[in-house]
N, C-alpha and C positions, 0 to 999 in steps of 0.2 A: 157387687164387684165389677170392675171394668171388664169389658169384653176382650181387651187386649193385654199385651205384656205389661210389666210394671209401668206405672204412670210416667208419661212423657213430660219432661220438664221444659219450660219455655227457654228459648235461646237466651233471653235476658234475665234468667233466674239468678239472683245475686250470689247464691252459694255456688252455682255452676260457673259464673263469671270469675269469682275469686279463685276457684280451683284451676280454671283454665289459664288465668294469668300466671299463677305460680308455676304451672306446668310449662307455660310458654318460655319462662325464664330458664328453666332447666334445659329446654330444647335448644338454647343458644350454644350449648356445648358443641364445639366443632366435631367431636366424635359422633354426635347424633345428626347435626345439621348437614354433614357432607352428603347424606342420602338425598338431599334436595340441592343439586349442584348449583342452580341459579341463585338460590338464597345463600348458599355457602359463599359464592363469589361476592354477594352484597355484604355479607358479614366481613369478609376480608377488606372490601372497600371501606366499610365503616371503621375498621381498625386503622386504615391508612389516614382517614380524615381526623381521627383522634390525634395521630402523630402530627399532622399539619396544624391542628388546633394548638397543640403544645408549642410547636415552632412559632406560630403567630404570637402566642403569649410571650415568647422569648424575643420577639422582634425580628424573627428570621423569615417570616412569610410576607408575600406581597399583598394579601388580602387582610382586612381587619380581623381581629380575633373573634368578634361577634359573628361574622359571616361564617368562618370555618367551624366555629362551635355549633351554630345552628344547623349547618349542613350535616355535621357529624351526628347531632342529636336526631335529626329526621331520618338519616340513614339507619341508625340503630332502631328507631321506631318502625321503619319499614320491615326490618327483620323480625322484630317482636310481633308486629301485626300478623306476619306470615305464620309464625309458630303458634300464635294465639288462635288463629283460625283452625289449625289442625287440632290443637289441644281442646278447643271448644267442641269440635265434632266428636272427638274421642270421649270427652267428658260425659256427654249425654248417654253414650253407650255404657260407660263404666258405672254411671249412676244406676242404670237398670240392672247391670250385672251384679252390683252389690245387693240390690233388692232380691234378685234370684238366689244369690248365695245364702241369704238369710233363710230361704226356704229349705235348704239342705240340712238334713239331720242324719246322723249315723244310727239308723233304727235297727232294731233286733228282728231277725228273720227266722222263720221256722223251716229249716232245711230238711228236705226229704232225701232218702237214699235212691228213690226212683220216682217215676211219674205217678205212682199209685197214691191217691189222696188218703188212703186208709193206712199208709205206712207210718212208722214211727218218725218223729221229728226231733231235730237237735237245734237248740237256740244258738244262733251265731250273729255276729255283727254284720251289717251290710258290707263293710270293707273287707270281710273275709270271704264273701261270695266270689265265685269264679265262673267264667263262661261254661255253660253246660250243667250247672247246678240246678236242682229243682227246689222250689220253695212253696209252702202252703200259705196262702193269704186269705184270711177270713174277715168277716164284717168288722169295720172299724179300724182295721190294720193298714199300715202304710206299706205299699209295694217297695221292697228294698232295692230293686235294681231293674234296669231295662230288660224286657224279655217278651216271650210269647206264651199266651195261655194255652196249655195243652189239655186241660180238663176243667170243665165247669163254665159258668158264666157269672158275671157280676156287674153291678152298677159302680162306676168308678168316678170319683171327683178328680178332675184333671186341672183344677184351677191353679195349682202350683206351677203348671207349665203354660197353659193357654190363657189363664186369667178368667176363664169361663166357669162360673160356679155351678151350673146345671150339670148333674152327673150324666155319664154316657154309658151305654152298654158295651162291654168287652166280653168276648166269648171265644171258645175254641171252635175249630172246624170251619172257619170262614176267613174273610179278609179284614176282620175287626178283632184280631187276636193279639195285636201288639200292645204292650203296656209300657209306661215310662216310670222309672224310679222316682219316688217322691210323691206319687199320686196315691189317693186313698180309696180303699174299697168301702163303699157306702153300704152295700148289702150283697150277700152271696158269698160263695167260697170258690176259689180257683187255685189250680196248680200252675205255677209259672216256671218256665225254663229260662234261666238267665242267659242272655245272648251277648253280653259285653262284660269285660273285666272292669274293676273299679278304676275310676279316673277317665274312663272312656264313655261314660253314659251320655245320653242325649242332653241332659241338663248341663253336664260338664262342657260339652261341645257348644251349647248355646252361650254359656258364660264366656268361653274363650272367643267365640266369634263376635259377641257383642263388645267385648273389650278390645277387639281388633288385634289381639296378640299374634294371630296367625294369618292376618290379612296380607295377601301378596298382591303386587301390582298386576293389573290386567294388561293384555297385549296393547289395547288402545292407550292405556295410561303410559305404558313404556314408550310407545311410538311418539306420543305427544311430548314426553320428557326428552326424548332424543332430539325432537324438533326444537324444543326450548334451549337445550344445550348448544345446538348448532347456531341458533340465533345469538345466543350469549357470546359464543366464540367470535362470531362475525363482528358484533359490536365492540368486543374487547380489542380485536385487531384494529378496527376503525379508530377507536379512541387512542390506542397506543401510537398509531401513525399520525394522529393530529398534533402530537407534541413536536416531533421534528418538522412537520409542515409549518407549524406556527413559528418555530425558530427561524426557518428559512424565509418565511414571509416577512418577519421583522427585519432580518438582515437585508432582504431585497428591497423593501420599501423605505427603510431607514427610520421608521417611526412605529409606535405601538409597543405592546408588551406581549411576551409569549403566554400561551395558555398555561395556567397554573395546574398543579397536581390535583388540588381540591376541585377545580372546575371540571377537569377530565373525569375524575371519579364520579362527580355528580351527573355528568353527561352519560357515562356508562350505565349507572344505576337507572337513570330515567329511560334510557333506550332499551335496556334489557327487558325481557318479558316477565317482569317481577310480579305483575298482577295475577296472571294465570299460574305462575310457578308457586306463588304464595297460597293460592286457593285450591290447587290441584289435589293435594292429599285430602283436604276436607271434603271435596266433591264426592270422591269414591267412598269414603267412610260414611258420609251423610246418606248416600244412596242406599247402602245396606241398612242404615238406621231407619230410613223411611219404610223399608220393607218390614223391619221388626215392628214398627208401629201398626202395620196392617196384619200382624200375626203371621208373618211369613219369615222363615229362617233361610237365608241364603248361605249356602256352604262355600260359595266362592263369588268374588266380584265378577269373574269371567262369565258366570251364568247370567248375572243380571244384565251385563252388557249385551250378551248374545240374545237375551229376551227382547232387546230393543230392535233387533233385526229379524224377528221370527216371521216366517211366511206361512207355515203350516202347523196346525195344532192337532195332535192325535189324542183322543180321549177314550179311556176305557169306559165301557158303558156302566157296568154294575159298580155302585158305590161312588161313581164319578158323575155321570149324567143322571142316573137313577139313584134312588136311595139304596143303600148297601145290600139290603136283603129283599129278595122276591118273597111275596106272601101268597099262600094258597087262599083263593077267594071263592072257588066254586068246584063242585064235583059234577062231572057230566057223564052220565051212563051211556053205554052203547049196547047193542044187541038186546037181550032179554033182561038185563040187569037194571036195578033201580039205583037211585042216588045213594041210599044208605049202604048198599052192597059195595059201591065204589069207595065210599068213605071208610068202611071197615077194612077193605083190602089195602087201601092206601095207608091206613093207620098201621097195619101189620108190616107193610113194606118199609115204614119209616121208623119203626120202634128203635132200631139201632143207628138211625141217622142223626148225628149230632150237629148237622149243619142247620143254620137258621131256617132254611126252606123246609127241611125235614121236620123240625119242631113246629113250624107253622101248619104243616099238614095234620099233625097229631092234634094240635090245638083246635083247628077248624072242625075236624071230625068229631071231637068231643063236644064242642059248643053246639054244632048243628044238630046232632042227634043224641045229646045227653049221654054219651058213652062214658063208662067208668074209666078211672085212671088205669091205663093199660099196664100190665106187668109183663116183663120180658120172660117168656117161657124158659125153663131150665135147660131144655135141649136146643135152644135157639142158636143158630149159626149166622152171624152177621156177614153180609156181602157188601163190602164197601165199594163206593163209586170209583171207577178209574176211566181214564181217557180212551181206553181201547174198547171196552164194552159199553160205556156210557149208560150203565145200569147200576142200581143199588137195591138192596132188599134184605130179606130174612128167610132162612130155611128153618122150618119148625114143624113138628108133627107130621113129617113126610111130605109137607107142602112147600112150594117155592113161591114166595111173594116177591114181585119185582116192580120197580117203577123206573122210567127213564125215557129217553128220546124215542119217538114213534118208530123210526126205522130199526133202531137197535132192539126194541122190545118185540116188534113183529118178527124179526130174525130169531130172537130167543124162543118165542113160543113155537115157531115152525120147527126149530131144531129139536124141540121136545116132542114133536109129532102132531101139532095142531094142523087140522086140514082146512079150517075156515077162519077168516078174519072178518069181524063185523063190517058190513058194507059201508056204514056211515062213519067209521073211524077216521078215514082220510078227510072227510068233509068237516068233522068236528075239529080235528087237529089243524086243518087249514084255516077254519074260522077263528079259532083261538089265536093262532099265529098272526093273522091279518089284523087282529085287534091290538096287536103289540104285546101280547102276553106270551108266556112259555107253556106249551102243552106238554104235560108229563103223563104218559100212558101207563096204566096200572094193570097188572095181571096176577093171577094165581095159577100156577102150573101152565096149562095150555089155554086157559080161558082169559080172554081180554075183557076186563070189567068196564073200563071207561077212561076218562081223561081228567087230570087235575089241572085246573087253570091257575098257573103261577103268574101273578101280576107284578110287573115292574112299574114303580111309581117315579115319574120324571120329577126332578127337583123343581120346586116353584121358582119362577123368575129366571130360569136358565135361558129361555128363548131370547129375552131382551139382552142378556149378556152376550149371547152368540151374535146377535145383530150388531152390537158394538164392536165385537172382534172383526166382523165382516167389514164394517165401515173403516177399520184400520188396515184392511188389506190382508187379513189373516184367514186362511181357509181352515174350517173345522172338519175333522174326520172322526167319526165314532168307530171304535173297534170293539167287537163283541164275538163271543163264541156261539151266539145264538144262530138259528137258521136264518136265511135271507129274508123270509117273510116277517119274522119277528123283528129283525134288525131294521127293515125298511119302515115298519110302523113306528118304532121308537125314534128312528132318525127323523121321520116326518113330524112327530109330536114335539121333539126337542128342537127341530129346525136347524140341524147341522147340514153342512154342505155336501157331505159324502159319508159313506160307511163301508166297513169291511166286516163281512159276516163270517161265521165259523172260523174265526182267526185263532191260530195256534201261536205260541211264542215266537216260532221262527217266521211266521207270516208278518207279525208286527215288526220284527227286526228287518225283514226284507223291505217292507213298505218304507221304513225310515231311511234305509240305505238308498233306495231308489230316489226318494225326494232329495237327499243330500247330494247324490251324484248329479242331479239336475240343477244343482247350485242353490237349493233352497235351505233355509235355516229351519230346523224342525224342533218343535217343542212337544213334549208328551206329558200327560198327567195319568197317574195310575195309583193303585193301592194294593194290588195282589202280588203274590210271589211270582206268578207267571208274567207279570209286567216288568220284572227286574232286568232281564236282558235288554228289552227295548229302552227302558229308562237309562241304562248305562250307555246305549248308543246315541241317544238323542242329544242335540246341542243344548237344549234346556229341558231338564228332567224334574218335574214337580211331583213329589209323592205326597199323598194324603197322610196326615198324622194318624188317622184311624187305620191305616194300612199295615201290612206285615213288615217285619224287621228287614227282610231282604229288599223290599221295595224302597224303604227309607234309606238303606245303605247304598243303593244304586243311584239314588237321586242326588242332584246338586242344589235343589231347593225343596224345602218341606213346608207345606201349608198346615199350620196348626188348627185352622178352622175346618179343614177338609172340604173346601169349597172349590170345585174344579174351575169355575170361572174366575177365581182369584188370579189366573194368568193375566187377565186384563190389567190388574193392578201391577203385576210384575212387569208386563210389557211397558206400561206407562212409566214406571220408575226407571227401567232400562233406557227408554228413549229420553227421559229427563236427564240422566247422567250424561249420555252422549251429547245431547243438545246443550246442556249447561257447560260442558267442557268446550264445545265448539263456540258457543256464544261468548263465553268469557275470554277465549283465545282471540276471537275477532275483536272484542272490545279492547283487550290489552294491546294488540298490535295497532289498532286504529288510534289509540291514545298517543302513539309516538309522533303523529303528524303535528299536533299542537306543541309538543315538546321541542320539535325541530325549530318551530317559529319562535320559541321562547329562549332556548339556550344557545343555539348556533349564532344568531346575530349578536347576542350578548358577549359570547366568548371571543369573537373575532372582530368586534366593532372597533377596537382601538387600532387594528391593523388595516381593516377595510371599512371605512365609514359608510361606503355605499350599502352595506348590509342593513343599515338602519331601515331601508325600505321593507325588509322582511319582518320588522317589528309591528305586525298587523294588529296586535293586541294593545299596542301603545303602552307597554310595560314601563314603569317609572325609571328604573336604572338597571344596568347590567347585573348588578349583584342581587337586586330584588327579583329580577326575572329568573335567574338561576335558582334562587331560594324558593320562589313560588312553585317552580316546576318540581323541585325535590319534595316540597310539602304535599303538593297534589298527588304525586306518585305514591306517597306513603298513605295518605288518608283515604284514598280510593279503595284500599284493601278492606278496612273494617266496614266501609259502606256496602261492599259487595258480599260480606260474609253471610248475611241472611239469605241472599240469593243462592250462594254456594250450598248452604245447608238445606234450604227448602227445594232447590232445583227449579229450572225453568218450567213454567207451566206448559203442560202438553196440550196441544189443540189438535184433535183429529182432522187432518186436512191433507191433500196431496202433497208429496215431497217438494214439488216445485214451488208451490205457494208458501210452504213452511220455510223453505230456504230464503225466498224473497223477503218474507216477513221478518225473519231473524237478521238478515243482512241490513235491512232498513233500521231495525231497532237497535242492534248492537254494533253494526258497522258504522252507519251514519251517526248514531248516538255516541259511539266511541270517538268520533271525530269532533262533534259539537261540544259535548260535556267538558272535555279538558280546556277548550278555549274559554268557556264560561268560568270554569273553576279556577284556572290559573290566573285569569284576570281579576276575579274576586279576591283571591289570596293576595295578589300583588297590591291591590288597593289597601288591604288590611296591613300588609307588611310595610307599605309606604308611610303609614301613620306612625311607625315606630323607628324607622331608619332614615 
């Protein structure tokens, strides 16, 4: 199966083109088209030319009927090409949405009265589940709704959402506890707490976003639309004033004919920014679509655009820069203890620890020393980890087993009456931390046994991606709750620009606000519940799909592949959207220069013969000149549709060079292409008229 979302269809897929054409005709409804004011004005102009065509047929017009008829035809095609571009962009998303919708089934769920997996279950339909309900999901069963695993662990096939067929581990007690409705448990048994009501699931949101049903215009899109409306009003006033001016000129010179309504309408449509107005809706829709192709769900177009201007990227370490779970790789004894004694004490301290790290300690102790499957004593009292004590463990048989941060554990044993701490403990802790691992000190009552080496594994290839981000002017900052030594080692290995150690949720929030107050655009990636406040504050918030439900709800972009460097793709798409709009706007406005030289001499030639000098393209006749400009104005839209949908190719280079490059390509090109195109069309038109 493909790694990505449902298969991407080609722009020129016949089925897609047929559906887009049918939809483009529907979008000609004025009640729909008025949302695009420029093209709405063109539609009104097209209606006017139909009237002038009918008048010409009745012998009431000054131009021949073939001329007014062809002008009317090409003005209608201009509007249809515009609605077709938008319909084509929407159609590709709707095709994928239809594929996703097929994967939805109203499965049966085993609802529990509480989080206890041993409780009685009731069979209910997925549509009957409500936020806060508990369900038991066993091997081979489909998870009936979005939620958090509160008990157990399982291999889950998420291909219904991500397109990736390889199952992934989902478990309670960590940052990989979120599950999505419609995915299947391959092996294992879990209790899931439902976190959303029916109709609000992640899959429902994906379908809605892909279809564009809730897509709102971004600030840049609105600003550009205001500019286009302003330009349209200016050209409308200019064309309206040309009629009395031509009447006055005819009266003053005593020869020539006034400018006709058909010609004025043609001039208005050619000078109005129809090219960018026609393609503007498609650019934004296609930008979100390109992210979908990269397995990234953008919850708003605003977030994608903001990504194009990001200066600082904050990355949570665990699960983002490193693989989600630290693993125990070594037991290091201190004092008079040996490695086996450390392993046994660490195993007891981890018996009630359901976190991945705790389970890895139990697994390593059993493998290293062939210890039997541990059974939790009947009198055992679990001590869960909390941010204040920074310790966890087990009380049993009158003994207190603990593991945790070095300073916290030393304080604990001293509080119990310990008079001496092994002299080499500080050196061992420092050595493990400097190597980029996490030292976890283990004790039983007042006796410190040794250190568990918890290793963070940096994701492969991440250094090259950070180098690319740096070349784009984006500063990378790693955020972690680890001590400064561990943080420095991981930061050096991952090659980030800076790091923040021992970070609490409020520290992350403060760092984001400080950068924003300095005028920088901040992006953050994260996957844990403690990342949620910072994700909500960031300009661009990318949550890992493997992360917790609060993190996904706080984000405005979700990476289905859980690859933190995916921000590079998000930034590129954001820049593509901004650049594509700018480039096509430049091209559209530059086009007007050639149209001036085509239409203005033609429309006023009978009054002012001297204007013949402006006919630099040597167009055959005034009528063919006007018609050629109208035809070029229409056909340039479908030629630019592929560019609008694919986006301007992003090239990592300084902003000044990029601006010059695009001005030369789209500015100068926008001047030259119409001269060539209008002349070529005039030659063809001249063969028939």
